[in-house]
Every structure is written in C-alpha cells, then in structure tokens.
C-alpha positions as CSV (number, residue, x, y, z in Angstrom):
1,I,61.9,67.8,-0.1
2,N,63.1,66.8,3.3
3,S,65.7,63.9,3.8
4,S,66.5,61.9,6.7
5,N,68.6,58.9,7.3
6,C,66.7,56.0,8.9
7,N,68.8,53.0,9.9
8,N,71.0,53.5,7.1
9,V,68.2,53.8,4.5
10,N,67.7,57.2,3.2
11,V,64.0,58.3,3.1
12,E,62.7,61.3,1.1
13,I,59.4,62.8,2.3
14,T,57.7,65.8,0.8
15,G,55.7,68.4,2.3
16,R,52.3,69.0,1.1
17,D,53.0,71.1,-1.9
18,S,55.2,68.7,-3.9
19,Q,53.7,66.2,-6.3
20,T,56.3,63.4,-5.5
21,L,56.7,61.2,-2.5
22,Y,59.5,58.8,-2.7
23,S,62.4,56.9,-1.0
24,S,65.8,56.5,-2.5
25,K,65.1,52.8,-2.8
26,S,64.1,52.2,-6.5
27,N,61.1,50.1,-5.5
28,F,59.0,53.0,-4.3
29,V,57.9,56.1,-6.2
30,T,54.4,57.6,-6.2
31,R,52.9,60.7,-7.6
32,I,49.7,62.7,-6.3
33,N,47.3,62.7,-8.9
34,N,45.3,65.8,-10.1
35,N,42.1,64.7,-8.2
36,T,43.9,64.2,-4.9
37,R,45.7,67.5,-5.4
38,K,42.3,69.3,-6.0
39,Q,40.9,67.9,-2.8
40,T,43.9,69.1,-0.5
41,K,43.6,72.5,0.9
42,V,46.6,74.7,0.8
43,A,48.0,75.4,4.4
44,T,47.4,79.1,4.8
45,D,46.0,81.4,7.7
46,D,42.7,79.7,9.1
47,N,41.2,83.0,9.1
48,A,41.0,83.0,5.2
49,K,37.5,83.8,3.8
50,G,35.2,81.0,3.2
51,E,36.7,78.5,5.6
52,R,34.4,76.9,7.9
53,D,34.9,74.5,10.9
54,E,32.6,72.0,9.4
55,D,35.0,71.5,6.6
56,F,37.4,69.8,8.8
57,I,35.2,67.7,10.7
58,N,34.4,64.0,10.0
59,I,36.1,64.1,6.5
60,K,35.2,61.1,4.5
61,M,37.5,59.1,2.1
62,D,36.4,56.6,-0.6
63,P,35.6,53.6,1.6
64,D,37.8,51.3,-0.4
65,V,40.8,53.6,-0.3
66,E,40.2,54.1,3.5
67,R,40.2,50.3,4.0
68,A,43.4,49.8,2.0
69,C,45.1,52.8,3.7
70,A,44.1,51.6,7.2
71,K,45.5,48.1,6.5
72,Q,48.9,49.7,5.3
73,H,48.8,51.9,8.3
74,Q,48.5,48.9,10.7
75,L,51.4,47.5,9.1
76,A,53.5,50.6,9.5
77,L,52.6,50.6,13.1
78,V,53.8,47.2,13.5
79,Y,57.1,48.2,11.9
80,Y,57.3,51.2,14.1
81,N,56.9,49.2,17.3
82,Q,59.4,46.9,16.1
83,K,61.7,49.9,15.8
84,K,62.0,49.2,11.9
85,Y,61.4,52.9,11.6
86,N,62.6,53.3,7.9
87,K,59.9,50.7,6.9
88,A,57.2,52.3,8.8
89,I,58.1,55.9,7.3
90,V,58.2,54.5,3.7
91,L,54.7,53.2,4.1
92,W,53.5,56.3,5.8
93,A,55.0,58.5,3.0
94,E,53.1,56.3,0.5
95,L,49.7,56.8,2.4
96,A,50.4,60.5,2.5
97,K,49.8,60.6,-1.2
98,Y,46.0,59.8,-0.4
99,K,46.0,62.4,2.4
100,Y,45.5,59.6,4.8
101,A,45.3,61.7,8.2
102,P,46.6,59.0,10.5
103,A,49.7,58.6,8.4
104,L,50.3,62.4,8.1
105,K,50.1,62.6,11.8
106,S,52.4,59.7,12.3
107,I,55.1,61.5,10.1
108,A,54.6,64.6,12.2
109,M,55.3,62.6,15.4
110,C,58.4,61.2,14.0
111,Y,59.7,64.8,13.1
112,Q,58.6,65.8,16.5
113,D,60.4,63.1,18.4
114,G,63.4,62.6,15.9
115,T,62.3,59.1,15.7
116,G,63.4,57.8,12.3
117,L,63.6,61.1,10.9
118,K,65.8,64.0,11.8
119,K,64.0,66.1,14.4
120,N,62.3,69.1,12.4
121,L,59.7,71.3,14.3
122,E,58.9,73.1,11.2
123,Q,58.0,69.8,9.3
124,T,56.2,68.7,12.5
125,M,54.1,71.7,12.1
126,R,53.5,71.1,8.5
127,F,52.3,67.5,8.8
128,Y,50.2,68.0,11.9
129,E,48.5,70.7,10.0
130,D,47.8,68.6,6.9
131,A,46.5,65.8,9.3
132,A,44.3,68.4,11.0
133,R,43.1,69.8,7.7
134,H,41.9,66.3,6.8
135,G,40.0,65.8,10.0
136,D,42.2,64.1,12.5
137,S,41.0,65.4,15.8
138,E,44.3,64.5,17.7
139,A,46.3,66.4,15.2
140,Q,43.8,69.3,15.5
141,Y,44.6,69.4,19.2
142,D,48.4,69.0,18.7
143,L,48.2,72.0,16.1
144,S,46.3,74.1,18.5
145,Q,49.1,73.5,21.3
146,M,52.0,74.4,18.6
147,Y,50.3,77.7,17.7
148,R,49.6,78.4,21.4
149,N,53.3,77.8,22.4
150,G,55.0,78.9,19.1
151,I,56.6,75.6,18.5
152,G,57.6,75.2,14.8
153,C,55.8,78.6,14.0
154,T,55.1,82.0,15.3
155,A,52.8,81.9,18.3
156,N,49.2,82.7,17.2
157,D,46.5,82.5,19.9
158,S,43.8,83.2,17.3
159,L,44.7,80.1,15.2
160,A,45.2,78.1,18.5
161,Q,41.8,78.7,19.4
162,V,40.4,77.8,15.9
163,W,42.0,74.4,16.0
164,M,41.1,73.8,19.8
165,R,37.5,74.5,18.7
166,R,37.7,72.0,15.8
167,A,39.2,69.3,18.1
168,L,36.4,70.0,20.7
169,M,33.8,69.7,18.0
170,Q,35.2,66.0,17.4
171,K,35.2,65.5,21.3
172,E,39.1,65.1,21.4
173,P,39.8,64.1,25.0
174,R,42.8,66.3,25.5
175,A,40.9,69.1,24.2
176,M,38.1,68.6,26.5
177,I,40.3,68.2,29.6
178,A,42.3,71.3,28.6
179,T,39.0,73.3,28.3
180,A,37.7,72.0,31.6
181,K,40.7,73.1,33.3
182,E,40.4,76.6,31.9
183,H,36.9,76.6,33.3
184,I,38.2,75.4,36.7
185,A,40.6,78.4,36.8
186,R,37.6,80.7,36.2
187,N,35.6,78.7,38.9
188,E,33.0,77.8,36.4
189,H,32.6,74.2,37.8
190,S,29.3,73.6,36.0
191,K,31.1,73.7,32.4
192,A,34.2,72.0,33.8
193,R,32.2,69.1,35.2
194,E,30.5,68.7,31.8
195,Y,33.7,68.7,29.9
196,M,35.4,66.3,32.4
197,Q,32.5,63.9,32.2
198,E,32.3,63.9,28.5
199,A,36.1,63.3,28.1
200,A,36.0,60.4,30.5
201,S,33.0,59.0,28.7
202,T,35.2,58.4,25.5
203,G,37.1,55.7,27.4
204,D,40.4,57.6,27.1
205,A,42.6,56.4,30.1
206,A,44.2,59.8,30.7
207,A,40.8,61.6,30.7
208,I,39.4,59.2,33.1
209,Y,42.4,59.8,35.4
210,E,41.9,63.6,35.1
211,Y,38.2,63.2,35.9
212,A,39.1,61.2,38.9
213,R,41.4,63.8,40.2
214,Y,38.9,66.4,39.5
215,I,36.5,64.6,41.8
216,E,39.2,64.2,44.4
217,A,40.2,67.9,44.4
218,Y,36.6,69.3,44.1
219,P,34.2,66.8,45.7
220,A,31.4,69.3,46.2
221,Q,31.4,70.8,42.8
222,S,31.9,67.7,41.0
223,G,28.4,66.6,41.9
224,V,29.6,63.1,42.7
225,T,28.0,61.6,45.8
226,E,29.2,57.9,45.5
227,N,32.2,57.2,47.7
228,N,34.2,54.8,45.8
229,T,33.8,56.6,42.4
230,I,37.3,57.8,42.4
231,V,38.8,54.3,43.1
232,K,36.5,52.9,40.3
233,L,37.7,55.4,37.7
234,M,41.2,55.0,38.8
235,R,41.0,51.3,38.3
236,T,39.6,51.7,34.9
237,A,42.5,54.0,33.9
238,A,45.0,51.6,35.6
239,E,43.5,48.9,33.6
240,E,44.5,50.7,30.4
241,E,48.1,50.8,31.8
242,H,47.9,54.6,32.8
243,R,50.9,54.9,35.1
244,E,49.7,57.5,37.4
245,A,46.4,55.6,38.0
246,Q,48.4,52.4,38.5
247,I,50.5,54.3,41.3
248,Y,47.2,55.6,42.8
249,I,45.7,51.9,43.0
250,M,48.9,50.5,44.2
251,E,48.8,52.8,47.2
252,H,45.1,52.2,47.7
253,E,45.8,48.5,47.7
254,Y,48.8,49.1,50.2
255,A,46.5,51.0,52.7
256,A,44.1,48.2,52.4
257,E,47.0,45.6,53.0
258,N,46.2,43.8,49.9
259,Y,49.7,43.0,49.3
260,T,49.5,40.4,46.5
261,E,47.9,43.0,44.4
262,V,50.4,45.7,45.4
263,Y,53.2,43.4,44.4
264,R,51.5,42.7,40.9
265,I,51.2,46.4,40.3
266,A,54.5,47.3,41.6
267,R,56.2,44.9,39.4
268,E,54.4,46.1,36.4
269,L,55.3,49.7,37.2
270,S,58.8,48.7,37.8
271,L,59.1,46.9,34.4
272,A,58.0,50.4,33.0
273,K,60.9,52.1,34.7
274,R,58.6,53.8,37.3
275,H,60.6,54.2,40.6
276,E,57.4,54.3,42.6
277,G,56.9,50.8,41.6
278,T,60.5,49.7,42.3
279,K,60.4,51.1,45.8
280,R,57.2,49.3,46.5
281,M,58.5,46.1,45.3
282,A,61.5,46.7,47.6
283,D,59.1,47.1,50.5
284,C,57.4,43.7,49.6
285,Y,60.6,41.8,49.6
286,F,62.0,43.7,52.6
287,F,58.9,42.9,54.8
288,G,57.7,39.9,53.2
289,L,54.5,41.3,51.9
290,G,52.6,39.2,49.3
291,V,56.0,37.5,48.5
292,K,58.7,35.5,50.3
293,R,60.9,37.8,52.3
294,D,64.2,38.4,50.6
295,K,66.2,41.4,52.2
296,K,69.3,41.2,49.9
297,L,66.9,41.5,46.8
298,A,65.0,44.2,48.6
299,K,68.3,46.2,49.2
300,D,69.0,45.9,45.5
301,L,65.7,47.0,44.6
302,Y,66.0,50.1,47.1
303,R,69.2,50.9,45.3
304,T,67.5,50.7,41.9
305,A,64.7,52.9,42.9
306,A,67.0,55.5,44.5
307,N,69.1,55.6,41.2
308,E,65.8,56.4,39.4
309,G,65.2,59.2,41.7
310,N,63.0,58.0,44.5
311,K,63.7,60.0,47.6
312,E,62.3,57.5,50.1
313,A,64.6,54.8,48.7
314,E,67.5,57.1,49.0
315,E,66.7,57.8,52.8
316,I,66.5,54.0,53.3
317,I,69.7,53.2,51.5
318,E,71.5,55.7,53.6
319,G,70.2,54.0,56.9
320,F,71.4,50.6,56.0
C-alpha cells in the first residue's frame, strides 16, 4: 500500500495486486471482487506466452458500469482542476476497483508529477501499465516511453516496441508522430507522410502542429501543393490553445500587419506565461499597434518578458 499526504488528508492507494483500495477517511472503503480480479492481468513480461496485441485493444466494459465510472471520473477531473487533489485521488482510487483505465492513468500522472501524491516513478510505471493493459492508448504510449528510457523500470527496448505498437494500433497521436519522425530520420518520407497525416486527422492539436512543421521542413516530400496549408493547420492548432502554434500565427499576423489580432494572441500567450506573447504585447504598446500607445506600460512588459527569458526584450531593456 502506498500512502501520500494530500492537503492534510492521508489517502491510501493500492497497487494492482492488493484487494483493498481505501483512504484513511472512514467514509471510503472498497474491495475488488473476485470477478473483477479474474479479469485483471498480472503485470508481467509482455513476452509471456499467449499474450496477443488484440487483448489490449478496444477493451469493453459493461456499459452501465462504464457510464457510472465516466461520470465519477469527470467529477474527479473537476476536483483536480480546482486543485482539490485529495478529493480527485479518492475518487480515482475508487474507480481503480473497476479497472477503469482513465482513472488508473490519472493516478499514474499524479505519481509522475508529484501532484496530490508523493512523486514515485515505480508507482507511475505500475499504474500506467495497469491502464495500458486495460486498453488506454495514451497510457500505452507513455508506458512505451518509460520502458524505452528506463524510467521507473529497467530500460527494455523490446517492451517499448510492444507497447508502442499497441498504441499505434489504436492510432494514438503521439505514437504516430514519434513513428513518423523515425521514418523521417531514415529518409522514408512516404511512411512519414502517412503517419503525419493520420495523426493530424485525429484532431489532436499537437499532431496538427507537427504535421504543419513537417510540411514546412519538407515541402517536396510532404506532397502538399496548396500554399496556405501550413497557416490553415497552424490556425487549427492555435484555436485549440497549442502555444507554439499560437506563436506561429501571432508572427504571421505581425508580418501581415494585422495588429489587432497580434495583440489578441499576444495577450493570451502572456497570460499563459509565454514570454513571446509578453514581448509582442510590449511592442504593440510601445508603437501603438492595435492598441493605444503607452510607452510606460510597454517598458514594464519588456521587463517582464526579459525576466521570463526573452532575449530580444533583454536587449531592448538595456537600450532604455
């Protein structure tokens, strides 16, 4: 049993092999019943005989149980976003009883980041593996990277490849992008293009951004002939608050002298603590671009951007 203090509430979370999940609060005690236990695979070497990739793809729960779990998971996410980590973790621990993969993955992330639970990479590994074995494609990709880099475990390229393959079978965007980059490194652009396009088609903002970058870097190999495709893709990713895409669009609009839009994006980036946005906001105020000119505010923003690590802002401050 693993214990962690969460905002002065002690929460106990078990690994996969224990029968009990509980917090120290008396209102929460659950047990894994025998049927649930029988459905749970023991975390062993993936090269074990009889194990097939298909066993870990599109795993179905009882629909009523899944709906109930999903409802509680959403509530846990609300608590998590409100930084009420103890409440979120207690709910996720309850859902772990049913091997609800999103909850298992969430517990893994808490262990990984040290958010609400004491950072523990071995437990991160265990819960990612449990989620992966219950069909979560994101956990399958994360597990592959932990095996590849020896995080929370002994590095194992064979197992890394196994879990990467399973994530790919479920079209996990990061897995497809990583695979595309491997093909790029081998100058296999036909395969790279295929994976890039498929990853972007999922609607994942990071994948769309990476596809745009691929077209920009390899225009001939990408097979894209429409001139404004990159900007369209970047706009799509930016609308989903992908910060690098927002920076790209901000600079695109700056070059086009669309300063009202530049200011809007710069302000959003600045609020997200991105120094690129703070610096562009300073430019807007200093030169009166899209906003009323205010040199005093501009200087304050340049200082803020410089303190955040923006080299251009540092040079401007030195010139004042």
